[in-house]
C-alpha positions as CSV (number, residue, x, y, z in Angstrom):
1,M,-32.3,-23.1,-18.5
2,R,-29.7,-21.4,-16.0
3,N,-27.7,-20.0,-19.4
4,L,-30.4,-18.1,-20.8
5,I,-31.5,-16.5,-17.1
6,C,-27.6,-15.2,-17.2
7,V,-28.1,-14.2,-20.6
8,L,-30.8,-12.1,-19.7
9,L,-29.7,-10.7,-16.8
10,I,-26.8,-9.6,-18.9
11,L,-28.8,-7.9,-21.5
12,I,-31.3,-6.4,-18.8
13,T,-27.6,-4.8,-17.2
14,A,-26.6,-4.1,-20.7
15,C,-29.1,-2.0,-21.5
16,K,-29.8,-0.2,-17.7
17,S,-25.9,0.7,-18.2
18,E,-26.8,2.2,-21.7
19,T,-29.7,4.0,-20.9
20,T,-27.8,5.4,-17.5
21,T,-24.9,6.7,-19.7
22,R,-27.4,8.3,-22.2
23,I,-29.6,9.5,-19.2
24,Q,-26.5,10.9,-17.4
25,Q,-24.8,12.9,-21.3
26,E,-28.5,14.8,-21.2
27,K,-28.2,15.9,-17.6
28,S,-24.9,17.5,-18.3
29,I,-26.1,19.4,-21.1
30,D,-27.2,23.0,-19.8
31,K,-31.4,23.0,-20.6
32,S,-31.0,26.0,-22.5
33,V,-29.2,24.2,-25.4
34,Y,-32.7,22.1,-25.8
35,E,-34.5,24.9,-25.3
36,I,-32.8,27.3,-28.2
37,W,-33.0,24.3,-30.5
38,Q,-36.8,24.0,-29.8
39,A,-37.0,27.7,-30.7
40,Y,-35.3,27.4,-33.5
41,L,-37.2,24.8,-35.2
42,K,-40.3,25.9,-34.0
43,S,-39.8,29.1,-36.1
44,H,-38.8,26.4,-38.7
45,P,-41.8,24.3,-39.3
46,E,-40.9,23.5,-43.3
47,L,-37.5,22.1,-41.5
48,P,-37.5,18.4,-40.7
49,Q,-37.5,17.5,-36.5
50,D,-33.7,16.9,-36.5
51,E,-31.7,15.6,-33.7
52,L,-30.1,17.8,-30.9
53,P,-26.8,19.1,-32.7
54,E,-23.3,19.0,-30.8
55,S,-23.1,21.5,-28.3
56,W,-20.0,23.4,-27.4
57,Y,-17.9,26.6,-26.7
58,F,-14.9,28.4,-28.5
59,H,-11.5,27.8,-27.1
60,D,-10.4,26.9,-23.6
61,N,-10.8,29.1,-21.2
62,R,-14.0,31.5,-20.0
63,D,-12.9,34.7,-20.8
64,D,-12.3,33.8,-24.5
65,A,-15.2,31.2,-25.0
66,N,-17.8,34.0,-23.5
67,R,-15.9,36.8,-25.7
68,L,-16.4,34.5,-28.9
69,A,-19.7,33.5,-28.4
70,A,-20.7,37.0,-28.0
71,L,-18.9,37.8,-31.9
72,V,-20.9,34.9,-33.0
73,L,-24.1,36.4,-31.3
74,S,-23.1,40.1,-33.3
75,G,-22.6,38.6,-36.2
76,K,-18.9,39.3,-36.5
77,K,-17.0,36.0,-35.6
78,K,-18.2,33.3,-39.2
79,A,-15.7,30.9,-39.0
80,S,-13.5,28.8,-37.0
81,S,-9.9,27.2,-37.2
82,G,-9.0,24.0,-36.1
83,L,-5.4,21.6,-36.5
84,Y,-5.8,18.8,-39.1
85,T,-4.3,16.4,-37.2
86,W,-7.2,16.5,-34.2
87,Y,-9.2,14.7,-37.0
88,K,-6.6,12.6,-38.0
89,D,-5.7,11.5,-34.8
90,A,-9.2,10.8,-33.9
91,N,-9.9,9.2,-36.6
92,A,-12.2,11.9,-37.5
93,D,-14.5,13.0,-40.7
94,L,-13.6,16.7,-41.4
95,P,-16.6,19.0,-40.8
96,K,-19.3,18.5,-43.5
97,I,-21.4,21.9,-44.9
98,G,-24.8,22.1,-43.8
99,T,-24.0,20.6,-40.2
100,K,-25.4,22.8,-37.4
101,H,-24.1,23.1,-34.1
102,I,-25.1,25.3,-30.6
103,V,-22.4,27.4,-29.5
104,T,-22.5,27.9,-25.7
105,N,-21.1,30.1,-23.8
106,F,-18.4,28.5,-21.0
107,N,-20.9,27.3,-18.7
108,G,-22.7,25.5,-21.5
109,A,-25.6,28.0,-21.8
110,A,-26.7,28.6,-25.3
111,K,-26.3,31.4,-27.2
112,A,-26.9,30.4,-31.0
113,I,-26.6,28.3,-33.4
114,I,-24.8,28.2,-36.7
115,E,-24.6,26.0,-39.9
116,I,-21.5,25.1,-41.8
117,T,-21.3,27.1,-44.9
118,K,-17.4,26.5,-46.4
119,V,-14.6,23.6,-44.9
120,D,-11.2,24.1,-46.3
121,T,-8.1,22.7,-45.6
122,I,-5.1,25.4,-45.7
123,P,-1.4,25.5,-44.4
124,F,-0.6,28.0,-41.6
125,N,1.5,30.1,-42.9
126,K,-1.2,30.4,-46.6
127,I,-4.2,31.4,-44.4
128,P,-5.3,34.9,-46.3
129,K,-6.1,37.8,-44.4
130,S,-10.0,37.7,-45.6
131,Y,-10.7,34.0,-43.5
132,A,-8.1,35.3,-40.4
133,A,-10.7,38.3,-40.3
134,L,-13.9,36.0,-40.6
135,D,-12.5,34.1,-37.7
136,M,-11.1,36.9,-35.0
137,G,-14.2,38.8,-36.0
138,I,-12.1,41.8,-36.4
139,S,-11.2,44.0,-39.2
140,T,-7.9,45.8,-37.6
141,N,-4.5,44.0,-38.5
142,P,-6.5,40.5,-38.5
143,L,-4.0,38.4,-40.3
144,Q,-1.1,39.1,-37.7
145,K,-3.7,38.8,-34.8
146,W,-5.4,35.0,-36.0
147,K,-1.6,34.2,-36.6
148,K,-0.2,34.9,-32.9
149,A,-3.4,33.8,-31.4
150,H,-3.7,30.7,-32.7
151,W,-0.1,29.8,-33.0
152,D,0.0,30.3,-29.3
153,F,-3.2,28.1,-29.4
154,F,-2.0,25.0,-31.4
155,T,1.4,25.4,-29.9
156,S,-0.3,24.5,-26.2
157,S,-2.3,21.9,-27.4
158,M,0.4,20.5,-29.5
159,V,2.7,19.9,-26.8
160,E,0.7,17.5,-24.4
161,S,0.6,15.2,-27.3
162,G,4.8,16.1,-28.1
163,E,4.1,17.5,-31.2
164,T,5.8,20.6,-32.5
165,P,4.2,23.3,-34.6
166,T,4.8,24.3,-38.5
167,E,4.7,27.1,-40.4
168,D,3.2,24.4,-43.3
169,M,0.6,22.7,-40.5
170,L,-2.3,22.4,-42.3
171,I,-5.6,24.1,-40.5
172,V,-9.6,23.4,-41.1
173,C,-10.9,26.2,-41.9
174,E,-14.8,26.1,-41.4
175,E,-16.9,29.4,-42.2
176,F,-20.8,28.9,-40.9
177,K,-23.8,31.7,-40.9
178,T,-25.4,32.3,-37.4
179,I,-28.9,30.9,-37.9
180,W,-30.0,31.5,-34.7
181,P,-31.4,33.5,-33.1
182,E,-32.2,35.0,-36.8
183,K,-30.7,38.5,-37.5
C-alpha cells in the first residue's frame, strides 16, 4: 500500500511539472501569435484546425529582426538561409514544404504567417543571385550583399562552437510565401 501511494505521488508530481512547464511556455508566447493564427484559421474554415505553428524572429538582434519582419510583410523577403550543420548538430529534420511559421518582431509580436514552398541545400559559394534576392528582399547587388551578411552572421555563430566557415559549407535554403496577412 505504501508503495502504491509513493507511485501515485510521483505520477501526480510528474504530471503537474509537465503541465506547469507547458503553461509557462504558453505564457511566454505573445498574445498576438494566438490572435494572428486564429484570424488566419477563421478566414480559411476549409483548412484543418492545425496546432499553433512555431513562432520566431529572423536574425539575432532587434534592428535586423524588425527590418526582416517588415520585408516579409511587404512581400519582398521570400527566403531564409541557415547552416546545414545547425540541423545536423541538433539531429533535426530539414524544413518541410507546407510547414507554416509565424514570423514575429524581436519582442515576439506576430507580424505574418509564412508557408515553406521550397527547400534546398546548396554550398555557400554556389548560392545563385536569384535566391539571394529572395532572401535579402532587394534587387541591387543581392548576391554580394547576401554573401557579406551571411558570411558575417554564420562566422559569428560558428565561432561559439569552435567551427570555421568555408566557401563550400552547406546552406539550407528555404523559400516561402507570406500567407497572412493576405496580399
